[in-house]
N, C-alpha and C positions, 0 to 999 in steps of 0.2 A: 393282629391283620388289619392290614389301615380298611378303615369304610368305605365303602365309594361313594358316587351321589345317591344311586340307586339305595344302598343299603340307611345312607341318614332318610330318604325321603318317608321308605319304609317305618324305619321309629318313628318318625313324626306323624305320619298317618297314624300308627297304633299312640300315642300317646293321645292324639284329640281322642279317639275314639273309646281311650279308658277314661279320660274325661268327661267323655258326654254319657259312656254308662252311666259312673258312676253319677255322676249329677243332674241328669236327664230329668227335664226339659232345660235345654238351657241355650247363652247365645253365643254367637262365633267371637262379640267382646270378651264374654266370661272365658272363655275357650281358651284364647290369646294368652290372657291377663293368667291365668292358671300356669299353661304350657311353656310361657316365655317365648314362643314363636310370634313374629311378625302377627299382626290382624290380616295381610293379603296370605302369607303364608295360610294361616285357618282357611282364610277364605276358599282357596282352593283345593288344599283337602277336603274342606266339608263335602264340598262341591266333587269328592272323586268319590266319598263316600254316598254322598247322596244316592248319585248314579251307578253304585254297585247295590243298592237296595240298604244299606246299613240304619242309614238314618233315613229320617223323616221332617219336612217341616211342621210345626205345630203349631203356628199361630204367633205371636207379639208379646211383648213384653214391655209394657212403660219406661221410658229414660228419659232425666229428669228435664224436662224441656225442648229436648231433642225428637229427632223420628224415632220411631215406636221398635227396637229393636226387633228382627227376626227369632225366631226358638227353635233350633233341633232336637231330635232327642233319636235316642236307637229303635228302631226296626224292629223289635222283638219279634216279630213273625216270619221277620225277613227270613231266617236260615238257620239251622242246628250244629250246632258241635257239638261232640264223644270226650268226655275226660277219661283215660281210666287207669285206675292207679293198683298198682301190681306189690302185694307186698308178701313179704316168705309164708303167712300163712293166710292169704286172701288176695281174692281181685272182688276191687269195689269200681262200678263203672255207672256213671252219670252222662244225661242228656241233657243239654241248656242250647236255649234260646240266644238269642242276641243277646238279651241284656244277663245273660248267664244267670238265668232265674233254670232251675230242675225243674224239667219235664218228667224225667223218668230213670230210676234207678233198675241196677239187677248186678247181684254177689254171688260169687262162686268161692267156695270154701276149698283152702288146699294144702291137705293134708300135710302132714310130716314129711317129709324125705319126697315127696311128690311135687320132684324140680328140674322132669327131662325137656326139655323147650318144647317138642312139641304138644307135649299136654299141655304145657304154658299155657301154651299159642291156643289149644284149640278153646281153655274156658273161656279165653278172653273171647277169640273171635262170638261164642257161644252168649255171650253177657255183650257184646255187642252187638247181635242181633234182636237178640229182648228190646234195650233199650227202644232198638228203631220201631218195632212191633209196637213194644206199648204206647211210643208216643204218637201213633200211625206216621210219621215223617215221611216221604215221599225220598226217596233215594239222592233225586239229584238236590237236593236242600240240606244235606249235610257236607260242609265245608269241609269238614275233615277230624278225624282222632287223635288225639293228646294221648301217650302210652310212657306213663312212666315208671320208670323200672329202676330195682334196687342197685346200688351200685356204681362201678365209674362204666358212660354209655360215652361211645361214638355218636353222637347227633344227625353230622350229617352222614356220614356210611352207617346209620342203622344198624350199629353194633351194640353189642350190650360186651363191654369190653371188661370185663372183670365185676362177677357178683358172686361175693365172698362167703355169703351167707349158703349159695348155692351149688360151692365151685364151677362157676359159669366162667368159661373165658372165650373171647371171642365166636359169641354166638350174634348168628347175621338175624338178629330178630324180627327188620322190619322187613324184608324177603320172605322170613314164613312168612309175616301176617300175612301181607300182601300177597299169599296165595289164598285167604278166606276172606280176609276186608278189604270190601271194594271201594270204600276211600282212601281220601290221603291221610297219610301218615307223616307223626311229628313223635320223634324219642328225645325221653330228657328224661329226671330223676329226681326223685321227691324233691331232693333239696332246692332246686330250681323251680320245681312245681308249688311248695310250698310257700315257698319267698315271692313270687307271682303273686299268687293268691293272696298271699299281704300285702302284696304293694297298692293291688282293685280294691278289697272291701276290709280288711283287718288292718292291723298295728299297727305297719310298717307305712299303712299311708299316710301322702304327707312327709314320709321321712327321708332325707339322703344318705344316712346309714342306719342299717338295720342290718342284725341276724336272726336268723330263724332258724331256731334248731329241734329235729327232730327225730323225735325221738321212738323210736317203734323196736320190731329186732335191730334193726343198724343205726347207725345211729351219724350224724351231722351236720353240718351248720353249713344252712344257705346266704349266702350273703350278696346284700344291696349296698352296694358304696357310689357314691355320687349320687345318690337315687334313680343308680341304671343294676342291673343286677351281674353279677359280679362270678364270673365263668373260668376264667384261667384259660392260658393255652390251647392246654387240650381240653374243655368245657371237664375236667377234676380237681379245680377250686371244692372247699368247705368238707373236703375227707376229714375234717377235727376228729372225726370216730374213730381214725386210724392214727392217731396223735399218741405219743408215749403217753401216760400218768403215772403211771407204776415199774421202773423199773426191775425187767423180770418177773413181771408179775404176772397176771392170769396169762396163757396161749389165746391167740387171739384166731377166727378163721382165713384173715389176711396171710398170716403166719410169723405174725412179730409176735410182742408180750406185751401185756398190761398196758393195750388199747384202753382210750376213752371206753368204746364201742362195749368191753366184756366187764366194765363195774356199772352203767345206768343201762344198755339197753335191756333188751327184756329179758333174754340169756342168762344178763349178770346181775338183775336183780332178784331171779329163780333162785341164781347163786349163793347170792348175800341172804336169800331165808336160809335157805337150804345149812348157810356158814352157821346162822345164828340159831334156828330151830327146827334139824331135819324131819324132824317129826309132825310138823303144824298141820292142821287140816288144809290151811291156806294155801298149800303145794298142791298142784300138778302136775307131776312129774312133765310129765307128756302133753302140756296143754299152754302155754304162755299166754293164751286172754285170758281160761279161766282163771290161770295164776295173780296176775296185772287186777283182774275186776274182784276177787279174792280181797288180793290185797285193800284195793279204794273201797271196797264194804268194810273192811277192817278199819280202816283209817277212820269209817264216817262213825264206826262204832267203839271207838277209842280203844281198839284190840291193842296190847304191849307190844306184842310182836310184828302186828302191822307198823304202827307207827316206827319200834326201831331200824324195822328193814327202811324204811324211807328216809329218816333221820339219815343210816348209813349210806344209802344212795346220792343224800343229795351232798353229802359232804363230799363224795366224790364230783357229782354237776361241780357243785359250785365250784372247787378246786378248777376246775375244768374249763367252766365258765368263766372266769378271775382272767385265765389267759387271754382268752377272744378277748377282755375290757379292755387290759392293758394292751393290745395291740394292735388294736379294730377299734378301739374308744368310738364304740357306735352308741346311738342317742335309743335302739331300742333293744332287748332281746326279747325273742315269742317262741317260751316255751310250744310246742308243734307237735299231732301225730298221735296215736292213738294211748300209747300210754303215759300223758303226760296228759288227755284229757280225761283216763279212768283213774289219777292218783291225785289231781286237782289239784283244789286249795291250799292241801295239808300238805306238798308238793313244792309247789309255792313258793311258802312260808318259809320254809326250809332253807330251801334254795337261796331264797333273800337273803337269810343269816348267817349261810355260809361262803358265801362271796362276800358279802360284806367285811369278815375276817379276813379276805386274801387279796383283796383286787387295791391296787391302790386309788386311796384318795379321791385324787383329783378325777381321771377319766369314768370311774363309780358314782357323782355327783352329780355325772350325765346321764346314767344310762339307767332306762326301766326296764323292767325285768318281767314279765306279762306272760299270763296264759293265753294261745290262741282264740281272740274274737268271735272266729268263724263259725256259724252254729252249724255249717253243712260238715261236707268231708274238702279240706286246704289240697291236700293234692290232685282230687279228679276234679276239682274246678281250678288250678292252675295249669293242672296238664291240655284243659280245654282251650285254655289261653294262647298255648303252644300252636293248638291247631288254627284261631283267631291268628295268630300272629305270621304264621306259616301262607294263611291264603291271603294276609291281606298283601302280603313280599310277593304273592303271584298276581300282582294286578301290574299290566304290561307287559307280562312278558305274554314266550305266540306262544300258543297252542297249548293255554295252559286249561286248565279243567275247569268246567262253565263255574259262575260263582251267581249269589244274587246276579251282580252286573249285568250276567249278559241276556238277564230277562229284566231288566230296571226298567221302568215305568217314568214319566215324566217326574221335574221333582217335585209338584204339589201330588205329593201323595196321600190317603188318608191318614191321617195322625191311628197307630196300635190303639187297641181298644182298652191296655190297662194303664194307659198314662194321662194323668187329669193335670194340665197346669196350676201351679200354685195358686193365692185367690188374686193375689195383685199384679196376674197376668190376664192376661185377654185375651181372647181371639180375633180376628178382625172383623168386622160388620160387613 
């Protein structure tokens, strides 16, 4: 799809704000150098963000013999964003300020086979209401709610196109959510959410080509190519979990056989355990989370069954990752989501060894494989940035929802309390 001038300006606005959030406080000159935009373009975009109340002026820094450079910082108290991580076994919601600091959290458990769209929507709405109440944020300060849903998503139409593990087909999710949630809503999936979170605060920051592997009940690969989130023509890029790993292998929920997901997703790991040791106390037949957590504890204690299961899983995962390395030649592959977090460094070490035996030498030499370094939930963090991006895209549109800019004060606002300039930067006397 051809990008319009509005699309380009929105992307540039988003890029400037992303850099300020990461480096705040920062000068316009530093933003221009980092984003490779012209100083004039950055000055205009920063001016817009100041008028919107998303940035504030916070003083000056000394320059080498020249005029002091004005510094800007994110106005953390200017508004709020909500990120929703919906998985097959839970719903996790976080409310953020504009600096993407978590102010409130809420969790809802989803029991096995509790996948009725109406019930899932009710759980999401309850959790969203909870975080708004916890944070004490006025409704008109919430810029939007980003919702990450497993499976294939039509983000423009607001539809969950296909969620294999729930057998959802063309569920009009945003329409259902809008009946219960009074904020702008933005739908996408965890592959994109994890990737954006890594670009903002994680291992993909500053990298042009990155793959973020989401290891949960389902499995997929978020792609950042040329420094840009890659969605594909129908927002379906990254369904690597449904590529074939074993011909005529395990039956997958998608209808195919031998998919990557059936060997390295949480149910696949449970099957690996069951096949190795069907009576193992590590196995909780009806509880994915309990089984994966037990495996993680077993690894730390040197349990031979846990070690063997993770070794087997890593062999499958390593083969599938080697394909990604040979195909995409990324700078970094990030293992993300709750399964990767639970199995941690032992899984990472086994995966690196397995990849080394299968990937081509040249692309492998330039690819780093790491665990997600983000200490909070990367999916809800990434989902919140979708709401931020959507809010920025609405700037200039007629009849848009109220944003901080509609109530903006002049640009010489008071700096946020939690921002302290570095030692070599001084405020004006």
